[in-house]
C-alpha positions, 0 to 999 in steps of 0.5 A: 499500500503506497501512501503519501501527502497527496490531495486530490487535484493538486500536484506534488511537484512546485514550479516558481519559475513564474514567481521568480520572473515577476519578482525578478522583473517588478522592481524595475517596472516599479521604477520607471513609474516611481522615478519621478514625484510625478504619476501623472503628467497633463500636457497643454494644447494650447497657451491658454492651457498651461497654468490648468494642466500644471494645476491639474498635474499637482491636483492629480498627483497630490492625490495619487501619491499623497492621499493615497499610496500610490507606489502600493496602488502600482505595486498592488496592480503591477503584480496582479498584471503580470501574473493573472494576466490583469489588473483593477484600480478604482477610485472613490470619493469617501468622507472623512471626520477629521480631529485636530486640537488647537491650543489657546493661551490667555482667553477669557470666560467671555473668549471660550464661550465664543471659541466653543461656538464658532471651533468645537469642545474644549478638550482642557481649559487651566485658569492661568493669570493673565500676563502683559508685555513684560511678563507681569500678572495684570491686575483688575484697576477695580479690585486689584486682583491678578486677571485671570486666563486660561489655558487648554486645547479645543477639539475640532472635528471637520468633515472631509472628502478625500478620494480613495485610489485602490486596487482590487482582485482581478477577479471582482471586476465584472465586464461584458462577456463579448467585450475584447478590449482593454479599454472600458469606457464604452464597454455596456457592463462594467461593475 
């Protein structure tokens, strides 16, 4: 009786030729597309388009490289392209809540009320004597007591719309069965 660790439908011989070739060519391919900070460059068609082309170039490269990890997007898409002969990248708008803190110093009670109305919620507010230009405590002329202010931080939450660029598994890209072109703009069914 012959026994082995074979599984039905799987080969016992594994060759890494394709994986080795993909890993060998991938760095050179990525270097071609990432050796400059401009993944995309728009060219003007007439003299009046120069400023618009520069602005579009800057905006698209900012979205691709700064808001998203452009290198990782290209790496994943190229690896899919080399291994399964297809790659897919999508973009979408996404709204994110961005939380930031803003410090304040020497704010009066009235200023704090205005700050919370306009800016957000107070994270901390510590009473402290207000100082004049020479660094001495300011005195209330009526009472002779130091004028108290508040030092602390305000938490602001802003809704920000960003563009996400992400590769996804090529098998999740569905197109019309009869479509043969790699250009999908005119394809009747893409999902």
